[in-house]
C-alpha positions as CSV (number, residue, x, y, z in Angstrom):
1,X,7.9,-9.9,-1.6
2,X,11.5,-8.8,-1.0
3,X,13.1,-11.6,1.2
4,X,13.7,-11.2,5.0
5,X,16.4,-9.4,5.7
6,X,16.2,-7.4,1.9
7,X,15.6,-3.9,2.5
8,X,14.2,-1.6,-0.4
9,X,13.6,2.6,-0.3
10,X,12.5,4.5,-3.1
11,X,13.7,7.9,-3.4
12,X,11.1,9.7,-5.7
13,X,9.1,13.0,-6.3
14,X,5.0,11.9,-7.0
15,X,4.8,13.9,-10.3
16,X,8.2,12.0,-12.3
17,X,7.1,9.7,-14.6
18,X,10.6,8.4,-14.1
19,X,9.6,7.7,-10.1
20,X,6.5,5.9,-11.8
21,X,8.2,3.0,-13.1
22,X,10.2,1.6,-10.5
23,X,6.8,1.8,-8.5
24,X,5.3,0.0,-11.3
25,X,7.9,-3.0,-11.8
26,X,7.9,-3.2,-8.5
27,X,4.0,-4.2,-7.6
28,X,3.9,-6.3,-10.1
29,X,7.2,-7.8,-9.0
30,X,5.3,-8.3,-5.5
31,X,8.0,-6.4,-3.4
32,X,7.3,-4.4,-0.8
33,X,9.2,-1.4,-0.4
34,X,9.9,2.3,1.8
35,X,8.7,5.4,-0.3
36,X,10.4,8.7,0.2
37,X,9.0,11.8,-1.3
38,X,11.7,14.3,-1.6
39,X,11.2,17.9,-2.3
40,X,13.3,18.6,-5.2
41,X,13.8,22.4,-4.2
42,X,15.2,21.2,-1.4
43,X,16.6,17.9,-1.4
44,X,17.6,16.0,1.4
45,X,21.3,14.5,1.8
46,X,20.4,11.5,1.4
47,X,19.7,11.6,-2.5
48,X,22.4,13.7,-2.8
49,X,24.3,11.4,-1.4
50,X,22.7,8.7,-3.3
51,X,23.5,10.4,-6.7
52,X,26.0,12.5,-7.0
53,X,26.8,12.7,-10.1
54,X,23.5,13.7,-11.2
55,X,22.8,16.7,-8.8
56,X,20.7,14.1,-6.3
57,X,18.0,13.2,-9.5
58,X,15.5,11.0,-8.7
59,X,14.4,8.2,-8.3
60,X,16.6,6.4,-6.8
61,X,16.6,2.2,-5.7
62,X,18.6,1.8,-2.8
63,X,19.0,-1.7,-1.6
64,X,20.6,-2.7,1.6
65,X,22.3,0.3,1.7
66,X,23.4,0.9,-2.3
67,X,22.0,3.5,-4.5
68,X,20.8,2.7,-8.4
69,X,20.2,4.9,-10.4
70,X,18.2,6.0,-13.1
71,X,14.5,4.3,-13.7
72,X,16.0,2.1,-17.1
73,X,18.6,0.8,-15.4
74,X,16.9,0.2,-11.6
75,X,13.9,-1.2,-13.9
76,X,17.0,-4.1,-15.0
77,X,18.5,-4.4,-11.5
78,X,14.7,-5.0,-10.3
79,X,14.5,-7.5,-12.1
80,X,17.6,-9.4,-12.0
81,X,18.4,-8.9,-7.9
82,X,14.8,-10.1,-7.6
83,X,14.8,-13.0,-10.2
84,X,12.3,-15.4,-8.2
85,X,9.9,-13.1,-7.4
86,X,6.9,-11.8,-9.2
87,X,7.3,-12.1,-13.2
88,X,10.4,-11.5,-15.2
89,X,10.5,-8.4,-17.0
90,X,12.9,-9.0,-19.5
91,X,12.1,-12.0,-22.4
92,X,14.5,-14.6,-21.4
93,X,15.8,-14.9,-25.0
94,X,19.1,-12.6,-26.0
95,X,17.2,-11.6,-28.9
96,X,14.1,-11.1,-27.3
97,X,15.9,-9.2,-24.3
98,X,17.5,-7.0,-27.1
99,X,14.2,-6.3,-29.2
100,X,12.7,-5.0,-25.4
101,X,16.2,-3.0,-24.8
102,X,16.1,-1.7,-27.9
103,X,12.8,-0.1,-28.3
104,X,13.1,1.1,-24.5
105,X,15.7,3.2,-25.7
106,X,13.5,4.1,-28.3
107,X,10.8,5.4,-26.3
108,X,13.6,7.4,-24.6
109,X,15.9,9.1,-27.1
110,X,13.4,9.8,-29.7
111,X,9.6,9.7,-28.6
112,X,10.0,11.2,-25.0
113,X,13.0,13.6,-26.8
114,X,10.4,15.1,-29.7
115,X,7.4,15.8,-27.0
116,X,9.9,17.7,-25.1
117,X,10.7,19.5,-28.5
118,X,7.3,20.2,-29.4
119,X,6.6,21.2,-25.2
120,X,9.0,23.1,-24.8
121,X,10.9,24.9,-28.6
122,X,12.6,28.4,-28.2
123,X,10.4,29.2,-31.3
124,X,7.0,28.1,-32.9
125,X,9.2,26.3,-35.5
126,X,10.7,24.2,-33.1
127,X,7.6,23.5,-31.1
128,X,5.9,22.1,-34.7
129,X,9.3,20.2,-35.9
130,X,8.7,19.0,-32.1
131,X,5.2,18.0,-32.9
132,X,6.1,16.1,-36.5
133,X,8.7,13.9,-34.7
134,X,6.7,12.8,-32.0
135,X,4.2,11.8,-34.2
136,X,6.6,9.7,-36.3
137,X,7.6,7.9,-33.8
138,X,4.6,6.7,-32.4
139,X,3.4,5.8,-36.3
140,X,6.6,3.9,-35.1
141,X,5.6,2.2,-32.2
142,X,2.3,1.2,-33.8
143,X,4.3,-0.2,-36.6
144,X,5.9,-2.1,-33.8
145,X,3.0,-3.8,-32.2
146,X,1.0,-4.3,-35.3
147,X,3.9,-6.3,-37.0
148,X,4.9,-8.0,-33.3
149,X,8.1,-6.9,-33.5
150,X,8.7,-6.5,-29.7
151,X,6.3,-8.0,-26.8
152,X,3.1,-5.4,-25.8
153,X,1.4,-6.2,-22.8
154,X,-2.0,-7.7,-24.4
155,X,-4.5,-7.8,-21.5
156,X,-3.6,-11.8,-21.6
157,X,0.1,-11.9,-19.9
158,X,2.3,-9.6,-18.0
159,X,3.7,-6.3,-18.8
160,X,7.2,-6.5,-19.2
161,X,10.0,-3.9,-19.4
162,X,9.3,-2.1,-22.6
163,X,5.7,-1.6,-21.7
164,X,6.8,-0.8,-18.2
165,X,9.2,2.2,-20.0
166,X,6.6,3.4,-22.2
167,X,3.4,3.1,-19.8
168,X,5.5,5.1,-16.9
169,X,4.8,7.9,-19.0
170,X,1.3,8.0,-19.9
171,X,0.0,9.8,-17.1
172,X,2.4,12.8,-18.0
173,X,1.9,12.6,-21.4
174,X,-1.8,12.8,-21.1
175,X,-1.6,15.8,-18.3
176,X,0.6,17.6,-21.4
177,X,-2.6,16.7,-24.0
178,X,-5.0,18.6,-21.7
179,X,-2.6,21.4,-21.6
180,X,-1.4,22.0,-25.2
181,X,-3.1,19.7,-27.1
182,X,-0.3,17.5,-27.7
183,X,-2.0,14.3,-28.1
184,X,-0.5,10.9,-26.6
185,X,-1.8,8.2,-28.6
186,X,-4.9,9.0,-31.5
187,X,-7.1,5.9,-31.8
188,X,-7.5,7.2,-35.5
189,X,-4.0,6.9,-36.3
190,X,-2.1,4.7,-33.6
191,X,-5.6,2.6,-32.5
192,X,-3.4,-0.5,-31.3
193,X,-1.3,1.6,-28.9
194,X,-4.4,3.8,-27.7
195,X,-6.3,0.0,-26.6
196,X,-2.6,-0.8,-25.0
197,X,-2.1,2.4,-22.9
198,X,-6.9,1.6,-22.0
199,X,-5.6,-1.8,-20.5
200,X,-1.9,-1.1,-19.3
201,X,-3.9,1.8,-17.3
202,X,-6.3,-0.5,-16.0
203,X,-3.5,-3.1,-13.8
204,X,-3.8,-2.6,-9.9
205,X,-0.3,-2.2,-10.4
206,X,-0.2,0.5,-12.4
207,X,-3.7,2.4,-11.2
208,X,-2.1,2.7,-7.5
209,X,0.7,4.9,-8.5
210,X,-0.3,6.6,-12.0
211,X,-1.1,10.6,-10.8
212,X,-4.0,11.8,-12.1
213,X,-3.9,14.1,-15.2
214,X,-6.1,16.8,-13.0
215,X,-3.6,16.5,-10.5
216,X,-0.4,16.8,-12.9
217,X,-1.7,19.8,-14.5
218,X,-2.7,21.8,-11.5
219,X,1.2,20.5,-10.5
220,X,2.3,22.0,-13.7
221,X,0.5,25.2,-14.0
222,X,1.8,25.9,-10.4
223,X,5.3,25.6,-12.2
224,X,6.4,29.3,-11.9
225,X,9.5,28.4,-14.3
226,X,8.0,25.7,-16.7
227,X,11.5,24.6,-17.7
228,X,12.6,23.0,-14.1
229,X,9.7,20.6,-14.7
230,X,9.7,17.0,-14.1
231,X,11.6,16.0,-17.1
232,X,13.9,18.2,-16.1
233,X,15.0,17.1,-12.5
234,X,14.2,13.1,-12.9
235,X,15.2,10.5,-14.5
């Protein structure tokens, strides 16, 4: 748990996969925190003040009054600021650490962007191109797992930084699959990733914070302007 006198407050929005990442990390580290649900259509002064550079995007972790923004940065901050609590999220070995960080960037800059293009492309051709890019990205990650180029959760150890960066997206990815057929991990073409996803989502720390797919689908369908969906208002 966070030490005496430590105050942790997480500003978030329930449907954001980026907020889910931070919640998973906090729970895996065994840290107590206050969660504050934000209305992104009417952002609080605290949120706007805490993340002025990005117009009040979530998540924001406030530690003893000091805000930390961006999910990838927050995960690293949690690991370093609370190194004595729970398991380490990043390897102690510099090379292993660099590898985990590299593939985490790949998840956001390649896989996530490709899926976004497949979902929100201006034309049918753009969407199809996004689908192809997403498929290639998932096959690349399957190869990483197959060749043990980076450590993934196996069910016999504890999840790490890369697991959380990819695993935090699973709820929204499955909701997208439900809505428009954009597959998450195909047991035929990416069997290792499919098995990993099942193991990861079965963890207590994940089950407690991962939004239900049905609720995510309902939320997405209720949005009047799809381009203001979760991925454009959170990070």
